[in-house]
C-alpha positions in Angstrom: 0.1 0.1 0.0 1.4 3.6 -0.7 1.6 6.0 1.8 -0.5 9.2 0.2 0.0 11.6 2.7 4.4 12.0 1.2 2.6 12.8 -1.6 0.0 15.7 -1.3 0.5 19.4 -2.1 4.3 18.5 -3.8 5.5 20.4 -6.3 8.2 19.5 -8.5 10.7 22.0 -6.2 9.6 20.7 -3.5 10.4 17.2 -3.6 12.2 15.3 -0.5 15.4 15.7 -0.6 18.9 13.9 1.6 20.6 16.5 3.6 24.1 15.7 4.6 24.6 16.9 8.9 27.3 18.2 9.4 28.8 19.7 13.1 30.3 22.7 13.9 33.1 22.7 16.3 35.4 25.6 17.9 39.1 25.1 17.5 41.7 26.9 19.9 45.4 27.1 17.9 48.1 27.1 19.0 48.2 31.2 18.5 45.1 32.0 20.9 43.1 32.6 16.9 39.7 30.4 16.9 38.3 28.7 14.2 35.7 26.9 13.1 36.2 23.2 12.4 34.4 20.9 10.7 33.7 17.3 11.0 31.3 14.8 9.5 32.2 12.5 7.1 28.5 12.5 4.7 27.0 9.3 6.2 24.9 11.8 7.9 21.6 12.1 6.3 18.2 12.6 6.6 15.7 13.2 4.2 13.4 15.9 3.8 11.1 18.5 2.6 12.4 22.3 2.2 10.0 24.9 1.7 10.6 28.3 2.3 9.0 30.1 6.1 7.1 32.6 6.5 6.9 36.0 8.4 4.8 34.0 11.7 8.5 31.2 11.8 11.2 34.0 11.0 9.8 36.4 14.0 8.7 33.5 16.7 12.0 31.5 16.0 15.0 33.6 15.2 16.9 34.5 17.6 19.1 37.8 17.8 22.4 36.7 15.9 20.3 34.4 12.9 17.6 34.9 11.2 15.3 31.8 10.2 15.1 32.0 6.2 13.7 28.8 5.9 12.2 24.8 6.5 13.1 21.8 6.6 10.1 19.2 7.7 11.5 15.2 8.0 9.3 12.1 8.7 10.2 10.6 12.4 12.1 12.0 15.5 14.6 14.2 15.0 18.6 13.1 14.0 20.6 16.6 13.8 20.4 18.7 16.8 20.7 22.9 17.0 23.8 24.2 15.8 24.3 21.7 13.6 24.8 22.0 9.2 22.3 20.7 6.9 24.1 20.2 3.4 22.4 20.0 0.2 25.0 19.8 -2.5 26.2 22.7 -3.2 23.5 25.1 0.0 24.3 25.3 3.0 21.5 25.4 6.3 22.5 26.3 9.6 20.0 25.3 12.3 18.7 27.6 14.4 15.8 25.3 15.7 14.6 22.1 16.2 10.7 21.1 16.6 9.6 17.5 17.6 5.6 18.1 15.9 3.5 16.7 18.5 6.7 15.4 21.2 5.5 11.7 18.8 8.3 11.3 16.9 6.0 11.2 13.7 7.5 14.3 12.2 10.9 17.3 12.7 10.5 20.4 11.9 14.4 22.4 11.3 14.0 26.3 11.2 17.2 27.2 9.5 19.4 29.6 8.3 20.7 29.5 4.7 24.1 30.1 4.5 25.3 31.5 0.9 29.1 33.0 2.9 30.0 29.4 3.7 31.4 26.0 1.2 
């Protein structure tokens, strides 16, 4: 039996994509300079649907430093955490907030900021 909810309301640009999860850590060099080091070998992957964030989500979920630009919806429990990054081809998204919808592990909404200055 085909699960019809996965195919409803999907347009060609809104299909499910594979996002690679990477962790960014700060490392202090011997001279005292702080650099960001990215760890991830491409084995942590989530399958999600990417959409533009609406004004309500931007106002509610943005923090002082980062602004939510996109939402990514994934089936199942959260597989990525805040301050990790999701990579889709040449696009990079920093996770600002994670919402386990209904706290049942059925769906997860990631509120993310697209960064064009990295990668």
